[in-house]
LUMFIVO-170480 format. One record per residue (C-alpha): residue number from 0; chain; y, z, x. Coordinates in steps of 0.05 Angstrom, whole numbers. Example, Ala and Ser with C-alpha at 12.3 -4.5 7.8 and 13.67 -1.06 7.14 Angstrom:
BEGIN
num=0 chaine=A Y=-90 Z=156 X=246
num=1 chaine=A Y=-21 Z=143 X=273
% end
This chain:
BEGIN
num=0 chaine=A Y=-2572 Z=-5521 X=-2096
num=1 chaine=A Y=-2505 Z=-5524 X=-2130
num=2 chaine=A Y=-2450 Z=-5486 X=-2095
num=3 chaine=A Y=-2379 Z=-5481 X=-2120
num=4 chaine=A Y=-2326 Z=-5503 X=-2069
num=5 chaine=A Y=-2299 Z=-5432 X=-2060
num=6 chaine=A Y=-2370 Z=-5406 X=-2049
num=7 chaine=A Y=-2384 Z=-5459 X=-1997
num=8 chaine=A Y=-2318 Z=-5442 X=-1962
num=9 chaine=A Y=-2338 Z=-5369 X=-1959
num=10 chaine=A Y=-2407 Z=-5386 X=-1931
num=11 chaine=A Y=-2376 Z=-5432 X=-1879
num=12 chaine=A Y=-2328 Z=-5377 X=-1857
num=13 chaine=A Y=-2389 Z=-5336 X=-1836
num=14 chaine=A Y=-2436 Z=-5392 X=-1815
num=15 chaine=A Y=-2398 Z=-5452 X=-1787
num=16 chaine=A Y=-2463 Z=-5489 X=-1773
num=17 chaine=A Y=-2472 Z=-5499 X=-1849
num=18 chaine=A Y=-2420 Z=-5553 X=-1850
num=19 chaine=A Y=-2449 Z=-5608 X=-1893
num=20 chaine=A Y=-2480 Z=-5594 X=-1961
num=21 chaine=A Y=-2496 Z=-5668 X=-1964
num=22 chaine=A Y=-2553 Z=-5653 X=-1916
num=23 chaine=A Y=-2609 Z=-5625 X=-1960
num=24 chaine=A Y=-2633 Z=-5576 X=-1906
num=25 chaine=A Y=-2563 Z=-5547 X=-1896
num=26 chaine=A Y=-2551 Z=-5545 X=-1971
num=27 chaine=A Y=-2614 Z=-5504 X=-1982
num=28 chaine=A Y=-2597 Z=-5459 X=-1923
num=29 chaine=A Y=-2528 Z=-5446 X=-1951
num=30 chaine=A Y=-2558 Z=-5431 X=-2020
num=31 chaine=A Y=-2607 Z=-5382 X=-1990
num=32 chaine=A Y=-2552 Z=-5348 X=-1951
num=33 chaine=A Y=-2510 Z=-5342 X=-2014
num=34 chaine=A Y=-2569 Z=-5316 X=-2055
num=35 chaine=A Y=-2584 Z=-5264 X=-2002
num=36 chaine=A Y=-2512 Z=-5241 X=-2002
num=37 chaine=A Y=-2515 Z=-5233 X=-2078
num=38 chaine=A Y=-2581 Z=-5195 X=-2073
num=39 chaine=A Y=-2552 Z=-5142 X=-2028
num=40 chaine=A Y=-2492 Z=-5134 X=-2074
num=41 chaine=A Y=-2537 Z=-5100 X=-2125
num=42 chaine=A Y=-2575 Z=-5046 X=-2086
num=43 chaine=A Y=-2569 Z=-4995 X=-2142
num=44 chaine=A Y=-2603 Z=-5037 X=-2195
num=45 chaine=A Y=-2654 Z=-4996 X=-2234
num=46 chaine=A Y=-2714 Z=-5039 X=-2214
num=47 chaine=A Y=-2728 Z=-5098 X=-2168
num=48 chaine=A Y=-2732 Z=-5141 X=-2230
num=49 chaine=A Y=-2663 Z=-5117 X=-2252
num=50 chaine=A Y=-2637 Z=-5131 X=-2182
num=51 chaine=A Y=-2665 Z=-5202 X=-2187
num=52 chaine=A Y=-2631 Z=-5211 X=-2255
num=53 chaine=A Y=-2564 Z=-5186 X=-2228
num=54 chaine=A Y=-2570 Z=-5233 X=-2168
num=55 chaine=A Y=-2586 Z=-5295 X=-2209
num=56 chaine=A Y=-2534 Z=-5278 X=-2261
num=57 chaine=A Y=-2483 Z=-5270 X=-2205
num=58 chaine=A Y=-2504 Z=-5338 X=-2178
num=59 chaine=A Y=-2497 Z=-5370 X=-2247
num=60 chaine=A Y=-2436 Z=-5335 X=-2276
num=61 chaine=A Y=-2402 Z=-5311 X=-2213
num=62 chaine=A Y=-2404 Z=-5244 X=-2179
num=63 chaine=A Y=-2338 Z=-5221 X=-2207
num=64 chaine=A Y=-2360 Z=-5235 X=-2279
num=65 chaine=A Y=-2423 Z=-5193 X=-2271
num=66 chaine=A Y=-2385 Z=-5137 X=-2236
num=67 chaine=A Y=-2336 Z=-5139 X=-2295
num=68 chaine=A Y=-2396 Z=-5132 X=-2343
num=69 chaine=A Y=-2423 Z=-5074 X=-2302
num=70 chaine=A Y=-2357 Z=-5037 X=-2307
num=71 chaine=A Y=-2354 Z=-5050 X=-2381
num=72 chaine=A Y=-2424 Z=-5023 X=-2390
num=73 chaine=A Y=-2404 Z=-4960 X=-2353
num=74 chaine=A Y=-2342 Z=-4952 X=-2397
num=75 chaine=A Y=-2387 Z=-4959 X=-2458
num=76 chaine=A Y=-2432 Z=-4903 X=-2431
num=77 chaine=A Y=-2489 Z=-4950 X=-2417
num=78 chaine=A Y=-2529 Z=-4949 X=-2352
num=79 chaine=A Y=-2496 Z=-5004 X=-2309
num=80 chaine=A Y=-2558 Z=-5008 X=-2265
num=81 chaine=A Y=-2600 Z=-5035 X=-2322
num=82 chaine=A Y=-2595 Z=-5109 X=-2337
num=83 chaine=A Y=-2605 Z=-5094 X=-2411
num=84 chaine=A Y=-2539 Z=-5056 X=-2411
num=85 chaine=A Y=-2505 Z=-5118 X=-2385
num=86 chaine=A Y=-2537 Z=-5160 X=-2441
num=87 chaine=A Y=-2510 Z=-5110 X=-2492
num=88 chaine=A Y=-2438 Z=-5118 X=-2469
num=89 chaine=A Y=-2442 Z=-5191 X=-2449
num=90 chaine=A Y=-2405 Z=-5219 X=-2510
num=91 chaine=A Y=-2346 Z=-5173 X=-2495
num=92 chaine=A Y=-2336 Z=-5195 X=-2423
num=93 chaine=A Y=-2272 Z=-5236 X=-2413
num=94 chaine=A Y=-2284 Z=-5310 X=-2398
num=95 chaine=A Y=-2360 Z=-5305 X=-2392
num=96 chaine=A Y=-2401 Z=-5359 X=-2425
num=97 chaine=A Y=-2457 Z=-5309 X=-2430
num=98 chaine=A Y=-2504 Z=-5351 X=-2472
num=99 chaine=A Y=-2512 Z=-5401 X=-2416
num=100 chaine=A Y=-2526 Z=-5346 X=-2365
num=101 chaine=A Y=-2574 Z=-5309 X=-2410
num=102 chaine=A Y=-2611 Z=-5374 X=-2424
num=103 chaine=A Y=-2614 Z=-5389 X=-2349
num=104 chaine=A Y=-2645 Z=-5321 X=-2337
num=105 chaine=A Y=-2696 Z=-5330 X=-2393
num=106 chaine=A Y=-2718 Z=-5396 X=-2361
num=107 chaine=A Y=-2724 Z=-5363 X=-2293
num=108 chaine=A Y=-2763 Z=-5304 X=-2323
num=109 chaine=A Y=-2812 Z=-5354 X=-2352
num=110 chaine=A Y=-2824 Z=-5383 X=-2283
num=111 chaine=A Y=-2830 Z=-5315 X=-2251
num=112 chaine=A Y=-2880 Z=-5294 X=-2304
num=113 chaine=A Y=-2925 Z=-5351 X=-2281
num=114 chaine=A Y=-2930 Z=-5323 X=-2210
num=115 chaine=A Y=-2984 Z=-5278 X=-2185
num=116 chaine=A Y=-2972 Z=-5215 X=-2142
num=117 chaine=A Y=-2968 Z=-5259 X=-2079
num=118 chaine=A Y=-2914 Z=-5303 X=-2109
num=119 chaine=A Y=-2960 Z=-5362 X=-2120
num=120 chaine=A Y=-2968 Z=-5400 X=-2184
num=121 chaine=A Y=-3023 Z=-5364 X=-2221
num=122 chaine=A Y=-3081 Z=-5405 X=-2246
num=123 chaine=A Y=-3087 Z=-5409 X=-2320
num=124 chaine=A Y=-3154 Z=-5403 X=-2353
num=125 chaine=A Y=-3166 Z=-5453 X=-2409
% end
């Protein structure tokens, strides 16, 4: 996983055993810990799917950027718990390269759409 230096420092401050991201196992563990922390930052998302979008957008664009978008949505009288509200204001959020984040989420959604209810890759019928 790719972790920014400040993110890695924050993870290390809470889990000193995750000291080397050069070790693939520790890198993945640090990434999972970070993703979990982002997941719990969005408990009021309208749906689990929206919570997942908020989490991955926070991973990609940074938590502060997505929080800024959420506040802007609220000021625009949109529901900040809906990911679609964030999409609507995304071009107005200061210093957010929203196209890259929205593309990232579309790619992930494509992968999630291929999973069955157990989280396994669904078999396609020819």
